Backbone and ligand atoms as CSV (ligand in chain L), in Angstrom:
chain,resi,resn,atom,element,x,y,z
A,1,UNK,N,N,51.487,3.994,-10.094
A,1,UNK,CA,C,52.957,4.412,-9.781
A,1,UNK,C,C,52.870,5.332,-8.487
A,2,UNK,N,N,53.818,5.103,-7.640
A,2,UNK,CA,C,53.735,5.994,-6.393
A,2,UNK,C,C,54.196,7.423,-6.718
A,3,UNK,N,N,53.823,8.309,-5.901
A,3,UNK,CA,C,54.061,9.648,-6.202
A,3,UNK,C,C,55.551,10.059,-6.187
A,4,UNK,N,N,56.440,9.189,-5.532
A,4,UNK,CA,C,57.796,9.551,-5.571
A,4,UNK,C,C,58.632,8.785,-6.596
A,5,UNK,N,N,57.887,8.135,-7.587
A,5,UNK,CA,C,58.605,7.475,-8.634
A,5,UNK,C,C,59.500,8.464,-9.444
A,6,UNK,N,N,60.723,8.086,-9.687
A,6,UNK,CA,C,61.645,8.861,-10.439
A,6,UNK,C,C,61.564,8.584,-11.880
A,7,UNK,N,N,61.251,9.543,-12.669
A,7,UNK,CA,C,61.274,9.429,-14.112
A,7,UNK,C,C,62.612,9.600,-14.614
A,8,UNK,N,N,63.238,8.655,-15.217
A,8,UNK,CA,C,64.659,8.672,-15.599
A,8,UNK,C,C,65.028,9.744,-16.555
A,9,UNK,N,N,66.285,10.175,-16.579
A,9,UNK,CA,C,66.753,11.198,-17.530
A,9,UNK,C,C,66.754,10.468,-18.892
A,10,UNK,N,N,66.404,11.299,-19.874
A,10,UNK,CA,C,66.455,10.648,-21.285
A,10,UNK,C,C,67.805,10.455,-21.726
A,11,UNK,N,N,67.996,9.427,-22.492
A,11,UNK,CA,C,69.357,9.067,-23.060
A,11,UNK,C,C,69.602,10.196,-24.098
A,12,UNK,N,N,70.740,10.728,-24.091
A,12,UNK,CA,C,71.129,11.625,-25.189
A,12,UNK,C,C,71.432,10.859,-26.417
A,13,UNK,N,N,70.635,11.065,-27.463
A,13,UNK,CA,C,70.879,10.312,-28.688
A,13,UNK,C,C,71.616,11.197,-29.660
A,14,UNK,N,N,72.741,10.702,-29.971
A,14,UNK,CA,C,73.605,11.458,-30.939
A,14,UNK,C,C,73.075,11.067,-32.311
A,15,UNK,N,N,72.529,12.030,-33.080
A,15,UNK,CA,C,72.012,11.631,-34.370
A,15,UNK,C,C,72.948,11.645,-35.461
A,16,UNK,N,N,73.960,12.494,-35.378
A,16,UNK,CA,C,74.797,12.692,-36.587
A,16,UNK,C,C,76.117,12.039,-36.309
A,17,UNK,N,N,76.408,10.941,-37.064
A,17,UNK,CA,C,77.704,10.316,-36.955
A,17,UNK,C,C,78.431,10.490,-38.232
A,18,UNK,N,N,78.016,11.459,-39.076
A,18,UNK,CA,C,78.631,11.652,-40.368
A,18,UNK,C,C,80.049,12.221,-40.325
A,19,UNK,N,N,80.191,12.903,-39.120
A,19,UNK,CA,C,81.595,13.434,-38.878
A,19,UNK,C,C,82.268,12.597,-37.880
A,20,UNK,N,N,83.576,12.514,-37.963
A,20,UNK,CA,C,84.372,11.668,-37.151
A,20,UNK,C,C,84.104,12.012,-35.685
A,21,UNK,N,N,83.853,10.920,-34.867
A,21,UNK,CA,C,83.625,11.266,-33.435
A,21,UNK,C,C,84.842,11.967,-32.793
A,22,UNK,N,N,84.576,12.860,-31.840
A,22,UNK,CA,C,85.609,13.659,-31.258
A,22,UNK,C,C,85.184,14.102,-29.914
A,23,UNK,N,N,85.909,13.704,-28.887
A,23,UNK,CA,C,85.604,14.228,-27.536
A,23,UNK,C,C,85.761,15.750,-27.405
A,24,UNK,N,N,84.940,16.345,-26.627
A,24,UNK,CA,C,85.136,17.830,-26.420
A,24,UNK,C,C,86.411,18.115,-25.553
A,25,UNK,N,N,86.842,19.275,-25.572
A,25,UNK,CA,C,88.080,19.705,-24.758
A,25,UNK,C,C,87.855,19.302,-23.228
A,26,UNK,N,N,86.552,19.622,-22.850
A,26,UNK,CA,C,86.310,19.332,-21.419
A,26,UNK,C,C,86.360,17.885,-21.002
A,27,UNK,N,N,85.822,17.083,-21.989
A,27,UNK,CA,C,85.779,15.616,-21.783
A,27,UNK,C,C,87.328,15.159,-21.807
A,28,UNK,N,N,88.127,15.693,-22.744
A,28,UNK,CA,C,89.486,15.211,-22.786
A,28,UNK,C,C,90.208,15.622,-21.563
A,29,UNK,N,N,89.964,16.778,-20.911
A,29,UNK,CA,C,90.520,17.161,-19.613
A,29,UNK,C,C,90.111,16.185,-18.503
A,30,UNK,N,N,88.844,15.854,-18.570
A,30,UNK,CA,C,88.277,14.928,-17.595
A,30,UNK,C,C,88.898,13.529,-17.712
A,31,UNK,N,N,89.154,13.117,-18.977
A,31,UNK,CA,C,89.741,11.848,-19.210
A,31,UNK,C,C,91.284,11.873,-18.678
A,32,UNK,N,N,91.871,12.917,-18.997
A,32,UNK,CA,C,93.248,13.004,-18.528
A,32,UNK,C,C,93.363,12.984,-17.020
A,33,UNK,N,N,92.543,13.637,-16.344
A,33,UNK,CA,C,92.471,13.539,-14.856
A,33,UNK,C,C,92.213,12.112,-14.463
A,34,UNK,N,N,91.307,11.495,-15.104
A,34,UNK,CA,C,90.804,10.120,-14.718
A,34,UNK,C,C,91.968,9.119,-14.871
A,35,UNK,N,N,92.617,9.288,-15.969
A,35,UNK,CA,C,93.711,8.252,-16.245
A,35,UNK,C,C,94.814,8.400,-15.140
A,36,UNK,N,N,95.082,9.609,-14.630
A,36,UNK,CA,C,96.131,9.739,-13.573
A,36,UNK,C,C,95.685,9.039,-12.298
A,37,UNK,N,N,94.423,8.731,-12.141
A,37,UNK,CA,C,94.060,8.040,-10.766
A,37,UNK,C,C,94.264,6.549,-10.887
A,38,UNK,N,N,94.562,5.974,-12.030
A,38,UNK,CA,C,94.715,4.545,-12.072
A,38,UNK,C,C,96.257,4.163,-12.477
A,39,UNK,N,N,96.583,2.912,-11.986
A,39,UNK,CA,C,97.965,2.518,-12.207
A,39,UNK,C,C,98.187,2.213,-13.626
A,40,UNK,N,N,97.187,1.791,-14.405
A,40,UNK,CA,C,97.341,1.522,-15.829
A,40,UNK,C,C,96.156,2.186,-16.644
A,41,UNK,N,N,96.446,2.634,-17.821
A,41,UNK,CA,C,95.435,3.298,-18.587
A,41,UNK,C,C,94.233,2.452,-18.905
A,42,UNK,N,N,94.392,1.096,-18.965
A,42,UNK,CA,C,93.302,0.242,-19.320
A,42,UNK,C,C,92.230,0.331,-18.191
A,43,UNK,N,N,92.620,0.689,-16.896
A,43,UNK,CA,C,91.639,0.735,-15.880
A,43,UNK,C,C,90.690,1.896,-16.107
A,44,UNK,N,N,91.078,2.877,-16.895
A,44,UNK,CA,C,90.186,3.955,-17.151
A,44,UNK,C,C,89.272,3.748,-18.287
A,45,UNK,N,N,89.367,2.521,-18.918
A,45,UNK,CA,C,88.580,2.303,-20.099
A,45,UNK,C,C,87.043,2.358,-19.829
A,46,UNK,N,N,86.633,1.567,-18.806
A,46,UNK,CA,C,85.189,1.580,-18.613
A,46,UNK,C,C,84.607,2.945,-18.245
A,47,UNK,N,N,85.214,3.706,-17.380
A,47,UNK,CA,C,84.573,5.069,-17.200
A,47,UNK,C,C,84.564,5.902,-18.397
A,48,UNK,N,N,85.588,5.717,-19.261
A,48,UNK,CA,C,85.696,6.544,-20.541
A,48,UNK,C,C,84.454,6.029,-21.539
A,49,UNK,N,N,84.302,4.747,-21.451
A,49,UNK,CA,C,83.189,4.187,-22.365
A,49,UNK,C,C,81.932,4.767,-21.810
A,50,UNK,N,N,81.718,4.855,-20.514
A,50,UNK,CA,C,80.419,5.464,-20.019
A,50,UNK,C,C,80.364,6.902,-20.471
A,51,UNK,N,N,81.473,7.612,-20.387
A,51,UNK,CA,C,81.440,9.037,-20.892
A,51,UNK,C,C,80.961,9.188,-22.286
A,52,UNK,N,N,81.654,8.339,-23.148
A,52,UNK,CA,C,81.342,8.378,-24.634
A,52,UNK,C,C,79.841,8.076,-24.822
A,53,UNK,N,N,79.406,7.009,-24.025
A,53,UNK,CA,C,77.984,6.539,-24.263
A,53,UNK,C,C,76.994,7.713,-23.798
A,54,UNK,N,N,77.391,8.340,-22.808
A,54,UNK,CA,C,76.619,9.578,-22.375
A,54,UNK,C,C,76.629,10.658,-23.450
A,55,UNK,N,N,77.754,10.894,-24.052
A,55,UNK,CA,C,77.909,11.943,-25.015
A,55,UNK,C,C,77.249,11.617,-26.334
A,56,UNK,N,N,77.380,10.414,-26.691
A,56,UNK,CA,C,76.972,9.987,-28.145
A,56,UNK,C,C,75.738,9.061,-28.159
A,57,UNK,N,N,75.289,8.625,-26.998
A,57,UNK,CA,C,74.055,7.719,-26.995
A,57,UNK,C,C,74.348,6.212,-27.187
A,58,UNK,N,N,75.401,5.986,-27.932
A,58,UNK,CA,C,75.819,4.622,-28.092
A,58,UNK,C,C,77.351,4.626,-28.628
A,59,UNK,N,N,77.986,3.462,-28.613
A,59,UNK,CA,C,79.336,3.408,-28.952
A,59,UNK,C,C,79.518,2.809,-30.442
A,60,UNK,N,N,79.490,3.721,-31.395
A,60,UNK,CA,C,79.724,3.308,-32.767
A,60,UNK,C,C,81.142,2.827,-32.896
A,61,UNK,N,N,81.483,2.246,-34.089
A,61,UNK,CA,C,82.840,1.784,-34.285
A,61,UNK,C,C,83.839,3.052,-34.309
A,62,UNK,N,N,83.315,4.112,-34.887
A,62,UNK,CA,C,84.127,5.364,-34.925
A,62,UNK,C,C,84.458,5.866,-33.424
A,63,UNK,N,N,83.385,5.800,-32.646
A,63,UNK,CA,C,83.623,6.238,-31.208
A,63,UNK,C,C,84.529,5.278,-30.494
A,64,UNK,N,N,84.431,3.997,-30.769
A,64,UNK,CA,C,85.373,3.081,-30.080
A,64,UNK,C,C,86.770,3.316,-30.602
A,65,UNK,N,N,87.026,3.626,-31.812
A,65,UNK,CA,C,88.282,3.887,-32.399
A,65,UNK,C,C,88.864,5.200,-31.676
A,66,UNK,N,N,87.969,6.238,-31.534
A,66,UNK,CA,C,88.330,7.381,-30.927
A,66,UNK,C,C,88.880,7.127,-29.473
A,67,UNK,N,N,88.108,6.352,-28.789
A,67,UNK,CA,C,88.521,5.943,-27.357
A,67,UNK,C,C,89.903,5.236,-27.365
A,68,UNK,N,N,90.041,4.374,-28.294
A,68,UNK,CA,C,91.315,3.632,-28.388
A,68,UNK,C,C,92.415,4.616,-28.666
A,69,UNK,N,N,92.162,5.598,-29.574
A,69,UNK,CA,C,93.135,6.571,-29.889
A,69,UNK,C,C,93.510,7.470,-28.672
A,70,UNK,N,N,92.507,7.899,-27.958
A,70,UNK,CA,C,92.657,8.813,-26.854
A,70,UNK,C,C,93.415,8.110,-25.701
A,71,UNK,N,N,93.149,6.847,-25.510
A,71,UNK,CA,C,93.740,6.132,-24.335
A,71,UNK,C,C,95.001,5.388,-24.813
A,72,UNK,N,N,95.338,5.419,-26.026
A,72,UNK,CA,C,96.579,4.717,-26.534
A,72,UNK,C,C,96.378,3.236,-26.485
A,73,UNK,N,N,95.205,2.772,-26.687
A,73,UNK,CA,C,94.876,1.275,-26.641
A,73,UNK,C,C,94.672,0.842,-28.075
A,74,UNK,N,N,94.712,-0.587,-28.298
A,74,UNK,CA,C,94.335,-1.085,-29.612
A,74,UNK,C,C,92.779,-1.129,-29.595
A,75,UNK,N,N,92.287,-0.998,-30.776
A,75,UNK,CA,C,90.793,-1.127,-30.937
A,75,UNK,C,C,90.277,-2.351,-30.390
A,76,UNK,N,N,90.957,-3.423,-30.530
A,76,UNK,CA,C,90.518,-4.674,-30.061
A,76,UNK,C,C,90.409,-4.681,-28.474
A,77,UNK,N,N,91.281,-3.980,-27.765
A,77,UNK,CA,C,91.159,-4.006,-26.359
A,77,UNK,C,C,89.888,-3.198,-25.897
A,78,UNK,N,N,89.503,-2.222,-26.718
A,78,UNK,CA,C,88.282,-1.548,-26.439
A,78,UNK,C,C,87.030,-2.408,-26.740
A,79,UNK,N,N,87.119,-3.136,-27.886
A,79,UNK,CA,C,85.988,-4.084,-28.287
A,79,UNK,C,C,85.791,-5.167,-27.320
A,80,UNK,N,N,86.937,-5.649,-26.746
A,80,UNK,CA,C,86.717,-6.827,-25.874
A,80,UNK,C,C,85.812,-6.364,-24.709
A,81,UNK,N,N,85.953,-5.090,-24.200
A,81,UNK,CA,C,85.137,-4.631,-23.073
A,81,UNK,C,C,83.746,-4.282,-23.600
A,82,UNK,N,N,83.639,-3.585,-24.699
A,82,UNK,CA,C,82.314,-3.169,-25.203
A,82,UNK,C,C,81.393,-4.354,-25.489
A,83,UNK,N,N,82.006,-5.445,-26.056
A,83,UNK,CA,C,81.191,-6.516,-26.457
A,83,UNK,C,C,80.840,-7.490,-25.338
A,84,UNK,N,N,81.655,-7.401,-24.234
A,84,UNK,CA,C,81.437,-8.248,-23.043
A,84,UNK,C,C,80.302,-7.807,-22.128
A,85,UNK,N,N,80.215,-6.498,-21.896
A,85,UNK,CA,C,79.227,-5.968,-20.948
A,85,UNK,C,C,78.037,-5.486,-21.679
A,86,UNK,N,N,76.860,-5.900,-21.172
A,86,UNK,CA,C,75.598,-5.586,-21.878
A,86,UNK,C,C,75.242,-4.125,-21.641
A,87,UNK,N,N,75.872,-3.442,-20.730
A,87,UNK,CA,C,75.533,-2.048,-20.403
A,87,UNK,C,C,76.098,-1.144,-21.615
A,88,UNK,N,N,77.041,-1.623,-22.375
A,88,UNK,CA,C,77.519,-0.787,-23.409
A,88,UNK,C,C,76.724,-1.076,-24.706
A,89,UNK,N,N,76.301,-0.039,-25.383
A,89,UNK,CA,C,75.476,-0.226,-26.566
A,89,UNK,C,C,76.247,0.073,-27.870
A,90,UNK,N,N,76.150,-0.802,-28.814
A,90,UNK,CA,C,76.777,-0.443,-30.126
A,90,UNK,C,C,75.767,0.049,-31.170
A,91,UNK,N,N,74.503,0.019,-30.787
A,91,UNK,CA,C,73.424,0.504,-31.635
A,91,UNK,C,C,72.686,1.745,-30.955
A,92,UNK,N,N,72.120,2.597,-31.833
A,92,UNK,CA,C,71.327,3.665,-31.130
A,92,UNK,C,C,70.104,3.004,-30.531
A,93,UNK,N,N,69.625,3.667,-29.427
A,93,UNK,CA,C,68.429,3.190,-28.766
A,93,UNK,C,C,67.493,4.399,-28.601
A,94,UNK,N,N,66.290,4.119,-28.148
A,94,UNK,CA,C,65.288,5.176,-27.789
A,94,UNK,C,C,65.800,6.096,-26.677
A,95,UNK,N,N,65.109,7.141,-26.492
A,95,UNK,CA,C,65.426,8.013,-25.387
A,95,UNK,C,C,65.321,7.381,-24.099
A,96,UNK,N,N,64.321,6.333,-23.959
A,96,UNK,CA,C,64.235,5.568,-22.715
A,96,UNK,C,C,64.512,4.063,-23.150
A,97,UNK,N,N,65.541,3.537,-22.565
A,97,UNK,CA,C,65.941,2.163,-22.710
A,97,UNK,C,C,65.342,1.338,-21.685
A,98,UNK,N,N,64.372,0.397,-21.969
A,98,UNK,CA,C,63.733,-0.391,-21.034
A,98,UNK,C,C,64.409,-1.767,-21.004
A,99,UNK,N,N,65.158,-1.989,-20.029
A,99,UNK,CA,C,65.964,-3.262,-19.913
A,99,UNK,C,C,65.258,-4.242,-18.934
A,100,UNK,N,N,64.651,-5.277,-19.382
A,100,UNK,CA,C,63.879,-6.135,-18.591
A,100,UNK,C,C,64.753,-7.324,-18.303
A,101,UNK,N,N,65.019,-7.579,-17.014
A,101,UNK,CA,C,65.676,-8.852,-16.666
A,101,UNK,C,C,64.744,-9.998,-16.757
A,102,UNK,N,N,65.224,-10.950,-17.550
A,102,UNK,CA,C,64.338,-12.180,-17.738
A,102,UNK,C,C,65.208,-13.425,-17.257
A,103,UNK,N,N,66.190,-13.209,-16.389
A,103,UNK,CA,C,66.990,-14.266,-15.854
A,103,UNK,C,C,66.061,-15.017,-14.850
A,104,UNK,N,N,66.512,-16.140,-14.346
A,104,UNK,CA,C,65.666,-17.056,-13.610
A,104,UNK,C,C,64.796,-16.408,-12.592
A,105,UNK,N,N,65.368,-15.588,-11.634
A,105,UNK,CA,C,64.713,-15.091,-10.521
A,105,UNK,C,C,63.547,-14.208,-11.022
A,106,UNK,N,N,63.851,-13.336,-12.086
A,106,UNK,CA,C,62.780,-12.531,-12.601
A,106,UNK,C,C,61.791,-13.244,-13.378
A,107,UNK,N,N,62.211,-14.209,-14.200
A,107,UNK,CA,C,61.326,-15.037,-14.990
A,107,UNK,C,C,60.342,-15.816,-14.134
A,108,UNK,N,N,60.736,-16.246,-12.887
A,108,UNK,CA,C,59.829,-16.887,-11.975
A,108,UNK,C,C,58.908,-15.989,-11.409
A,109,UNK,N,N,59.136,-14.708,-11.515
A,109,UNK,CA,C,58.295,-13.710,-10.976
A,109,UNK,C,C,57.498,-12.930,-12.001
A,110,UNK,N,N,57.438,-13.535,-13.237
A,110,UNK,CA,C,56.575,-12.900,-14.246
A,110,UNK,C,C,57.259,-11.975,-15.227
A,111,UNK,N,N,58.535,-12.069,-15.372
A,111,UNK,CA,C,59.328,-11.216,-16.294
A,111,UNK,C,C,58.971,-11.357,-17.703
A,112,UNK,N,N,58.735,-12.660,-18.114
A,112,UNK,CA,C,58.395,-12.869,-19.532
A,112,UNK,C,C,57.061,-12.224,-19.907
A,113,UNK,N,N,56.091,-12.462,-19.011
A,113,UNK,CA,C,54.761,-11.787,-19.217
A,113,UNK,C,C,54.856,-10.371,-19.208
A,114,UNK,N,N,55.706,-9.801,-18.295
A,114,UNK,CA,C,55.876,-8.361,-18.165
A,114,UNK,C,C,56.463,-7.833,-19.476
A,115,UNK,N,N,57.488,-8.438,-20.067
A,115,UNK,CA,C,58.130,-7.900,-21.159
A,115,UNK,C,C,57.226,-7.918,-22.466
A,116,UNK,N,N,56.385,-9.072,-22.416
A,116,UNK,CA,C,55.400,-9.239,-23.514
A,116,UNK,C,C,54.388,-8.084,-23.422
A,117,UNK,N,N,53.970,-7.727,-22.281
A,117,UNK,CA,C,53.033,-6.636,-22.013
A,117,UNK,C,C,53.608,-5.312,-22.541
A,118,UNK,N,N,54.827,-5.031,-22.133
A,118,UNK,CA,C,55.480,-3.854,-22.480
A,118,UNK,C,C,55.660,-3.692,-23.913
A,119,UNK,N,N,55.925,-4.770,-24.617
A,119,UNK,CA,C,56.046,-4.704,-26.099
A,119,UNK,C,C,54.663,-4.477,-26.735
A,120,UNK,N,N,53.690,-5.123,-26.152
A,120,UNK,CA,C,52.397,-4.903,-26.740
A,120,UNK,C,C,51.900,-3.468,-26.506
A,121,UNK,N,N,52.184,-2.907,-25.386
A,121,UNK,CA,C,51.823,-1.478,-25.068
A,121,UNK,C,C,52.567,-0.592,-26.046
A,122,UNK,N,N,53.842,-0.874,-26.351
A,122,UNK,CA,C,54.600,-0.011,-27.235
A,122,UNK,C,C,54.505,-0.389,-28.670
A,123,UNK,N,N,53.860,-1.537,-28.985
A,123,UNK,CA,C,53.708,-2.013,-30.379
A,123,UNK,C,C,55.028,-2.222,-31.027
A,124,UNK,N,N,55.947,-2.899,-30.278
A,124,UNK,CA,C,57.245,-3.193,-30.870
A,124,UNK,C,C,57.588,-4.649,-30.363
A,125,UNK,N,N,58.645,-5.199,-30.968
A,125,UNK,CA,C,59.230,-6.499,-30.528
A,125,UNK,C,C,60.489,-6.227,-29.643
A,126,UNK,N,N,60.861,-7.193,-28.908
A,126,UNK,CA,C,62.069,-7.067,-28.123
A,126,UNK,C,C,63.206,-6.635,-29.008
A,127,UNK,N,N,63.970,-5.713,-28.575
A,127,UNK,CA,C,65.148,-5.229,-29.399
A,127,UNK,C,C,64.811,-4.142,-30.308
A,128,UNK,N,N,63.420,-3.762,-30.387
A,128,UNK,CA,C,63.089,-2.685,-31.347
A,128,UNK,C,C,62.886,-1.348,-30.640
A,129,UNK,N,N,62.877,-0.318,-31.339
A,129,UNK,CA,C,62.626,1.040,-30.927
A,129,UNK,C,C,61.288,1.568,-31.455
A,130,UNK,N,N,60.579,2.276,-30.663
A,130,UNK,CA,C,59.275,2.757,-31.136
A,130,UNK,C,C,59.615,3.771,-32.350
A,131,UNK,N,N,58.644,3.902,-33.253
A,131,UNK,CA,C,58.983,4.704,-34.453
A,131,UNK,C,C,59.243,6.217,-34.085
A,132,UNK,N,N,58.792,6.679,-32.896
A,132,UNK,CA,C,59.000,7.988,-32.467
A,132,UNK,C,C,60.387,8.196,-31.867
A,133,UNK,N,N,61.075,7.026,-31.708
A,133,UNK,CA,C,62.433,7.077,-31.084
A,133,UNK,C,C,62.443,7.206,-29.570
A,134,UNK,N,N,61.293,7.029,-28.919
A,134,UNK,CA,C,61.170,7.230,-27.466
A,134,UNK,C,C,61.636,6.067,-26.747
A,135,UNK,N,N,61.168,4.859,-27.059
A,135,UNK,CA,C,61.373,3.630,-26.277
A,135,UNK,C,C,62.058,2.489,-26.985
A,136,UNK,N,N,63.055,1.845,-26.277
A,136,UNK,CA,C,63.571,0.619,-26.800
A,136,UNK,C,C,63.398,-0.350,-25.700
A,137,UNK,N,N,62.988,-1.592,-26.037
A,137,UNK,CA,C,62.826,-2.618,-25.065
A,137,UNK,C,C,63.831,-3.812,-25.395
A,138,UNK,N,N,64.616,-4.132,-24.292
A,138,UNK,CA,C,65.507,-5.228,-24.500
A,138,UNK,C,C,65.533,-6.216,-23.183
A,139,UNK,N,N,65.939,-7.374,-23.524
A,139,UNK,CA,C,66.031,-8.385,-22.395
A,139,UNK,C,C,67.524,-8.325,-21.901
A,140,UNK,N,N,67.643,-8.473,-20.541
A,140,UNK,CA,C,69.086,-8.511,-20.069
A,140,UNK,C,C,69.127,-9.666,-19.071
A,141,UNK,N,N,70.330,-10.000,-18.836
A,141,UNK,CA,C,70.660,-11.074,-17.799
A,141,UNK,C,C,70.544,-10.418,-16.492
A,142,UNK,N,N,70.755,-11.250,-15.386
A,142,UNK,CA,C,70.520,-10.789,-14.021
A,142,UNK,C,C,70.986,-9.302,-13.746
A,143,UNK,N,N,70.051,-8.453,-13.370
A,143,UNK,CA,C,70.378,-7.079,-13.135
A,143,UNK,C,C,71.074,-6.876,-11.707
A,144,UNK,N,N,71.158,-7.999,-10.991
A,144,UNK,CA,C,71.744,-7.951,-9.690
A,144,UNK,C,C,70.852,-7.362,-8.589
A,145,UNK,N,N,69.576,-7.491,-8.821
A,145,UNK,CA,C,68.615,-7.028,-7.788
A,145,UNK,C,C,67.559,-8.017,-7.603
A,146,UNK,N,N,67.897,-9.296,-7.588
A,146,UNK,CA,C,66.943,-10.437,-7.590
A,146,UNK,C,C,65.896,-10.310,-6.514
A,147,UNK,N,N,66.286,-9.682,-5.411
A,147,UNK,CA,C,65.208,-9.606,-4.325
A,147,UNK,C,C,64.055,-8.698,-4.690
A,148,UNK,N,N,64.196,-7.957,-5.743
A,148,UNK,CA,C,63.110,-7.021,-6.172
A,148,UNK,C,C,62.500,-7.533,-7.490
A,149,UNK,N,N,62.691,-8.824,-7.784
A,149,UNK,CA,C,62.230,-9.352,-9.072
A,149,UNK,C,C,60.686,-9.193,-9.249
A,150,UNK,N,N,60.187,-8.972,-10.461
A,150,UNK,CA,C,60.976,-8.749,-11.589
A,150,UNK,C,C,61.459,-7.291,-11.659
A,151,UNK,N,N,62.654,-7.202,-12.285
A,151,UNK,CA,C,63.363,-5.850,-12.375
A,151,UNK,C,C,63.494,-5.272,-13.706
A,152,UNK,N,N,63.057,-4.015,-13.882
A,152,UNK,CA,C,63.287,-3.335,-15.104
A,152,UNK,C,C,64.120,-2.084,-14.878
A,153,UNK,N,N,65.208,-2.033,-15.656
A,153,UNK,CA,C,66.023,-0.806,-15.529
A,153,UNK,C,C,65.669,0.178,-16.710
A,154,UNK,N,N,65.341,1.335,-16.354
A,154,UNK,CA,C,64.993,2.344,-17.289
A,154,UNK,C,C,66.035,3.407,-17.296
A,155,UNK,N,N,66.862,3.492,-18.365
A,155,UNK,CA,C,68.046,4.295,-18.357
A,155,UNK,C,C,68.855,3.883,-17.091
A,156,UNK,N,N,69.136,4.715,-16.167
A,156,UNK,CA,C,69.961,4.248,-15.055
A,156,UNK,C,C,69.146,4.029,-13.778
A,157,UNK,N,N,67.791,3.942,-13.973
A,157,UNK,CA,C,66.980,3.816,-12.757
A,157,UNK,C,C,66.449,2.449,-12.647
A,158,UNK,N,N,66.523,1.844,-11.527
A,158,UNK,CA,C,65.992,0.544,-11.337
A,158,UNK,C,C,64.531,0.582,-10.874
A,159,UNK,N,N,63.687,-0.273,-11.459
A,159,UNK,CA,C,62.287,-0.369,-10.957
A,159,UNK,C,C,62.093,-1.858,-10.511
A,160,UNK,N,N,62.013,-2.038,-9.206
A,160,UNK,CA,C,61.860,-3.459,-8.715
A,160,UNK,C,C,60.412,-3.790,-8.440
A,161,UNK,N,N,60.144,-5.043,-8.445
A,161,UNK,CA,C,58.716,-5.584,-8.306
A,161,UNK,C,C,57.882,-4.905,-9.349
A,162,UNK,N,N,58.417,-4.762,-10.540
A,162,UNK,CA,C,57.644,-4.174,-11.622
A,162,UNK,C,C,56.414,-4.922,-11.970
A,163,UNK,N,N,55.352,-4.230,-12.340
A,163,UNK,CA,C,54.089,-4.850,-12.823
A,163,UNK,C,C,53.704,-4.168,-14.095
A,164,UNK,N,N,52.750,-4.851,-14.791
A,164,UNK,CA,C,52.278,-4.248,-15.944
A,164,UNK,C,C,51.725,-2.838,-15.791
A,165,UNK,N,N,51.042,-2.732,-14.538
A,165,UNK,CA,C,50.436,-1.326,-14.307
A,165,UNK,C,C,51.505,-0.361,-14.007
A,166,UNK,N,N,52.542,-0.731,-13.245
A,166,UNK,CA,C,53.648,0.289,-12.893
A,166,UNK,C,C,54.418,0.582,-14.139
A,167,UNK,N,N,54.584,-0.320,-15.138
A,167,UNK,CA,C,55.226,-0.076,-16.367
A,167,UNK,C,C,54.426,0.862,-17.331
A,168,UNK,N,N,53.178,0.584,-17.263
A,168,UNK,CA,C,52.195,1.426,-18.129
A,168,UNK,C,C,52.342,2.838,-17.586
A,169,UNK,N,N,52.299,2.963,-16.227
A,169,UNK,CA,C,52.358,4.295,-15.657
A,169,UNK,C,C,53.660,5.034,-15.900
A,170,UNK,N,N,54.827,4.207,-15.809
A,170,UNK,CA,C,56.107,4.787,-16.140
A,170,UNK,C,C,56.188,5.309,-17.556
A,171,UNK,N,N,55.732,4.481,-18.474
A,171,UNK,CA,C,55.712,4.767,-19.880
A,171,UNK,C,C,55.036,6.041,-20.169
A,172,UNK,N,N,53.822,6.099,-19.518
A,172,UNK,CA,C,53.066,7.348,-19.659
A,172,UNK,C,C,53.806,8.609,-19.209
A,173,UNK,N,N,54.380,8.388,-17.921
A,173,UNK,CA,C,55.248,9.569,-17.339
A,173,UNK,C,C,56.369,9.986,-18.196
A,174,UNK,N,N,57.000,8.944,-18.790
A,174,UNK,CA,C,58.110,9.166,-19.738
A,174,UNK,C,C,57.630,9.950,-20.978
A,175,UNK,N,N,56.534,9.596,-21.489
A,175,UNK,CA,C,55.920,10.293,-22.590
A,175,UNK,C,C,55.662,11.674,-22.322
A,176,UNK,N,N,55.159,11.951,-21.151
A,176,UNK,CA,C,54.882,13.285,-20.693
A,176,UNK,C,C,56.137,14.108,-20.592
A,177,UNK,N,N,57.111,13.521,-19.906
A,177,UNK,CA,C,58.461,14.195,-19.765
A,177,UNK,C,C,59.173,14.436,-21.093
A,178,UNK,N,N,58.808,13.459,-22.023
A,178,UNK,CA,C,59.497,13.681,-23.388
A,178,UNK,C,C,58.626,14.525,-24.278
A,179,UNK,N,N,57.552,15.143,-23.714
A,179,UNK,CA,C,56.751,16.009,-24.528
A,179,UNK,C,C,55.750,15.407,-25.445
A,180,UNK,N,N,55.396,14.164,-25.182
A,180,UNK,CA,C,54.386,13.515,-26.134
A,180,UNK,C,C,53.093,13.137,-25.355
L,1,FES,S1,S,67.294,-12.514,-11.878
L,1,FES,FE1,FE,66.523,-10.572,-12.317
L,1,FES,S2,S,67.727,-9.176,-11.013
L,1,FES,FE2,FE,68.580,-11.224,-10.733
């Protein structure tokens, strides 16, 4: 891995959903300001989903209901968006979410072998999280960076022309950053 490789920020994993989800006052003020920027409240839905995912780690049904309540939308309107876009998560994931594009461009450049290698390194299957909660590996459709195939997105950081070696190095860096 090159010296200037960026180790992604860890996903904030909200562990306790036993209490009803509730945005902080700061978040509510942020949302209020955001809504004013759009002609319709529905236009603010995606940025609010990102905020909630940042705060809670994933979008539980409670969280989706909270968003619907805050924006004055029906739960179904929220679910239509959450279930359509793969960047929204309905399940908890590891601190580092490794999203491997296995669409045609990446597949032709070794994505299937790459994801198999990553799963072997981490001793998990696609869709699983390591027992220490550090890493989740999933497959995604085209990440929109086909020129850099194969592409792996780690949290919000793209890694293009990824190789088994570069992913091993990144995983090691993430482990170090995560204190393991
Ligand atoms: S096919 Fe992988 S980024 Fe487009």
